[in-house]
C-alpha positions in Angstrom: -17.5 -7.6 -32.6 -19.7 -5.2 -34.7 -19.8 -6.1 -38.4 -21.3 -4.2 -41.4 -24.6 -5.5 -42.5 -23.2 -7.2 -45.6 -20.5 -9.0 -43.7 -22.9 -10.0 -41.0 -25.2 -11.5 -43.6 -22.3 -13.3 -45.2 -21.3 -14.6 -41.8 -24.8 -16.0 -41.2 -24.7 -17.8 -44.6 -21.4 -19.4 -43.8 -22.7 -20.7 -40.5 -25.4 -22.6 -42.3 -22.8 -23.9 -44.7 -20.7 -22.9 -47.8 -22.4 -21.6 -50.9 -22.1 -23.0 -54.4 -21.2 -20.8 -57.4 -24.8 -19.8 -57.8 -24.9 -18.5 -54.2 -27.1 -21.3 -52.9 -26.3 -22.5 -49.4 -25.2 -26.2 -49.3 -26.9 -27.1 -46.0 -26.1 -30.9 -45.9 -22.7 -31.7 -44.4 -20.8 -34.6 -45.9 -19.1 -35.6 -42.7 -20.6 -35.0 -39.2 -19.9 -36.1 -35.6 -22.2 -35.7 -32.6 -21.4 -36.1 -29.0 -18.0 -37.9 -29.4 -16.4 -39.0 -26.2 -13.0 -40.5 -25.8 -11.3 -41.2 -22.5 -7.8 -42.4 -21.8 -7.9 -43.5 -18.2 -8.8 -40.4 -16.2 -8.1 -38.1 -19.1 -11.0 -37.1 -21.3 -9.7 -36.2 -24.7 -13.1 -35.7 -26.3 -16.0 -34.4 -24.2 -19.2 -34.6 -26.3 -17.5 -33.1 -29.3 -19.4 -32.1 -32.5 -18.1 -31.7 -36.0 -19.4 -30.6 -39.4 -17.7 -30.7 -42.8 -19.5 -29.4 -45.9 -18.9 -30.4 -49.5 -16.2 -28.6 -51.3 -14.9 -26.6 -48.3 -11.6 -26.3 -46.5 -12.4 -26.5 -42.8 -9.5 -25.6 -40.5 -9.5 -27.1 -37.0 -7.5 -25.1 -34.4 -6.9 -25.4 -30.7 -4.3 -25.2 -28.0 -2.1 -28.2 -27.2 -4.1 -30.8 -25.4 -7.4 -29.5 -26.7 -8.3 -32.8 -28.3 -7.8 -32.0 -32.0 -5.8 -35.0 -32.7 -8.2 -37.3 -30.9 -11.1 -35.8 -32.9 -9.3 -36.4 -36.2 -8.3 -40.0 -35.2 -11.9 -40.7 -34.4 -13.0 -39.4 -37.8 -10.3 -41.3 -39.6 -10.7 -44.7 -37.8 -7.4 -44.6 -35.9 -9.3 -44.7 -32.6 -12.9 -45.7 -31.7 -14.8 -43.2 -29.6 -16.4 -44.4 -26.3 -19.6 -42.7 -27.2 -21.1 -40.6 -30.0 -22.0 -40.9 -33.7 -20.2 -40.3 -36.9 -22.0 -39.9 -40.2 -20.7 -39.8 -43.8 -23.1 -38.7 -46.5 -25.9 -38.9 -43.9 -25.1 -42.6 -43.1 -23.9 -43.7 -39.7 -20.4 -45.2 -40.0 -18.5 -47.3 -37.4 -14.8 -47.4 -38.1 -12.8 -50.2 -36.4 -9.5 -49.3 -38.2 -8.1 -46.6 -40.6 -8.6 -49.1 -43.4 -12.4 -48.8 -42.9 -12.2 -45.1 -43.3 -10.0 -45.4 -46.4 -12.4 -47.8 -48.0 -15.2 -45.2 -47.9 -13.0 -42.4 -49.2 -11.5 -40.7 -46.1 -7.7 -40.2 -46.5 -5.6 -38.8 -43.7 -2.1 -37.3 -43.5 -1.2 -37.9 -39.8 1.1 -35.6 -37.9 3.5 -38.6 -37.5 3.1 -39.2 -41.3 2.3 -43.0 -40.8 5.0 -44.1 -43.3 7.1 -47.3 -43.1 10.7 -46.0 -43.2 12.2 -49.3 -44.5 9.9 -49.4 -47.6 10.3 -47.5 -50.8 8.5 -44.4 -51.8 6.3 -46.3 -54.2 5.5 -49.0 -51.7 4.5 -46.4 -49.1 2.2 -44.7 -51.7 0.4 -47.9 -52.4 0.6 -49.6 -49.0 -2.6 -51.6 -48.5 -3.8 -51.0 -52.1 -1.1 -52.5 -54.2 -1.7 -52.8 -57.9 -1.6 -56.3 -59.5 -0.4 -57.1 -62.9 -3.1 -57.5 -65.5 -4.3 -61.0 -66.6 -3.3 -64.3 -65.0 -0.1 -63.0 -63.5 -2.0 -60.7 -61.2 -5.1 -62.8 -60.6 -3.6 -66.2 -60.0 0.1 -65.5 -59.1 -0.7 -62.2 -57.3 2.3 -60.5 -59.0 2.6 -56.8 -58.3 2.6 -54.2 -61.1 5.6 -52.3 -59.7 6.2 -50.3 -62.9 2.7 -48.9 -62.8 2.9 -48.1 -59.1 6.3 -46.4 -59.6 4.8 -44.4 -62.5 1.8 -43.2 -60.6 3.8 -42.4 -57.5 6.2 -40.3 -59.5 3.3 -38.5 -61.2 1.7 -37.7 -57.9 4.9 -36.3 -56.4 5.5 -34.3 -59.5 2.1 -32.7 -59.3 3.0 -31.5 -55.8 6.2 -30.0 -57.0 8.1 -32.3 -54.5 9.8 -34.6 -57.0 13.3 -33.7 -56.1 13.8 -37.4 -55.4 16.1 -39.1 -57.9 15.0 -42.7 -57.2 11.3 -43.6 -56.6 12.5 -46.9 -55.2 14.7 -45.5 -52.5 13.6 -46.2 -48.9 11.7 -43.5 -47.1 14.2 -43.5 -44.2 16.7 -42.0 -46.6 14.5 -38.9 -47.2 14.6 -35.6 -45.4 11.7 -34.6 -43.2 10.2 -32.4 -45.8 10.4 -35.1 -48.5 8.7 -37.6 -46.2 5.9 -35.1 -45.6 5.6 -34.7 -49.4 5.1 -38.4 -49.8 2.4 -38.5 -47.2 0.5 -35.5 -48.7 0.8 -36.9 -52.2 -0.6 -40.3 -51.1 -3.7 -38.6 -49.5 -4.3 -36.4 -52.5 -4.0 -39.4 -54.8 -6.5 -41.7 -53.1 -9.0 -39.5 -51.2 -12.4 -39.8 -52.9 -14.7 -38.1 -50.3 -12.7 -36.3 -47.6 -9.0 -35.5 -47.1 -7.8 -34.9 -43.6 -4.4 -33.1 -43.1 -2.9 -33.0 -39.7 -0.2 -30.3 -39.7 0.8 -31.1 -43.4 3.3 -28.3 -43.6 4.9 -28.8 -40.2 8.2 -30.3 -41.5 8.3 -28.4 -44.8 10.3 -25.4 -45.9 8.8 -22.2 -47.2 8.7 -23.3 -50.9 7.4 -26.8 -50.1 4.7 -25.3 -47.8 3.6 -23.0 -50.5 3.1 -25.9 -52.9 1.1 -27.8 -50.3 -1.2 -24.8 -49.9 -1.6 -24.6 -53.6 -2.5 -28.3 -53.7 -5.1 -27.7 -51.0 -6.7 -25.0 -53.2 -6.5 -27.2 -56.3 -8.2 -30.1 -54.5 -10.9 -27.8 -53.2 -11.4 -26.5 -56.7 -12.3 -30.1 -57.8 -15.0 -30.2 -55.1 -13.1 -32.3 -52.6 -13.6 -31.2 -48.9 -10.5 -30.9 -46.8 -10.0 -30.9 -43.0 -6.9 -28.9 -42.1 -5.4 -29.1 -38.6 -2.7 -26.5 -38.2 -1.0 -24.2 -35.7 0.1 -22.0 -38.5 -2.5 -19.2 -38.4 -1.4 -17.4 -41.6 -1.9 -20.7 -43.5 -5.2 -21.3 -41.8 -6.6 -17.8 -42.7 -5.2 -18.1 -46.2 -7.0 -21.3 -47.3 -9.8 -22.0 -44.8 -13.5 -21.3 -45.6 -14.5 -21.9 -42.0 -12.5 -22.4 -38.8 -13.5 -24.9 -36.1 -12.2 -23.8 -32.8 -11.6 -26.8 -30.4 -11.2 -26.2 -26.7 -11.2 -28.6 -23.7 -12.2 -31.6 -25.7 -15.2 -30.1 -27.6 -16.1 -27.7 -30.4 -16.2 -24.2 -28.9 -17.3 -22.4 -32.0 -17.0 -22.1 -35.8 -15.9 -18.8 -37.2 -15.6 -17.2 -40.6 -12.0 -16.1 -41.3 -13.4 -13.1 -43.2 -15.3 -11.9 -40.2 -12.7 -12.5 -37.5 -9.0 -11.8 -37.1 -6.1 -14.1 -36.2 -6.0 -12.4 -32.8 -9.7 -13.3 -32.3 -9.1 -16.9 -33.2 -6.2 -17.2 -30.8 -8.2 -15.5 -28.0 -11.1 -18.0 -28.5 -8.9 -21.1 -28.5 -6.9 -20.1 -25.4 -9.9 -18.9 -23.4 -8.9 -15.3 -23.3 -12.1 -14.3 -25.0 -15.6 -15.8 -25.2 -16.9 -16.4 -28.7 -20.1 -14.6 -29.7 -23.3 -16.6 -29.4 -23.9 -16.8 -33.2 -20.5 -18.6 -33.7 -21.2 -21.3 -31.0 
């Protein structure tokens, strides 16, 4: 595809990484993966897959069904261990044995299946695995939970998302609609992610109004300098919020494109194999 000189130059800058407000290219990724391999029996889900996420950007990951997107995200978030390859956070090699390991270093994930406990309350789900203890001896010795503070923080986070249509913060998650459950999962990730937030189809179960608020949240989080990985089949959403688009095909990264330089039709053609990506995007 022929591009004007100014757009071609902008495209080259974005391939080297996002730029800061002064126009300086931020060349050091915060989260990288090299040569990831994951096999399930005879099925190869990840085939020497690479990945790069830069500070302060929204990186969309797209691909056809079965391309390996979910396996890639699970490897980056500690849900599965790759058979081979290397993951680095802030330049340091990390080896996640479980999602808790990723959470402890600041990687929060909203999984496609939400990863919520239906029988527990909204507040309990928000603070699962990081419950707040009461101050003083009640918390240190008797290990009493500070439920009022957890309920207050959970309510505040849901309100920030504009999803606080829930009357009782202590009602069980199984009583919520699909959209409300997604809102709880998104709010939890936004509340606790300190380095990276990964969102796997965060708007899949939401209505138009709720989806819009999630997109606004993504922009707000990016504005505070937090990088986000967005996995989505919704191309309008991807092209609206993404700084770069990682195209995944046949278990590996096919190319990374600039949404300002390519169209939605180009992106779909790349990920389905109908069109080969240009050499500079590979």
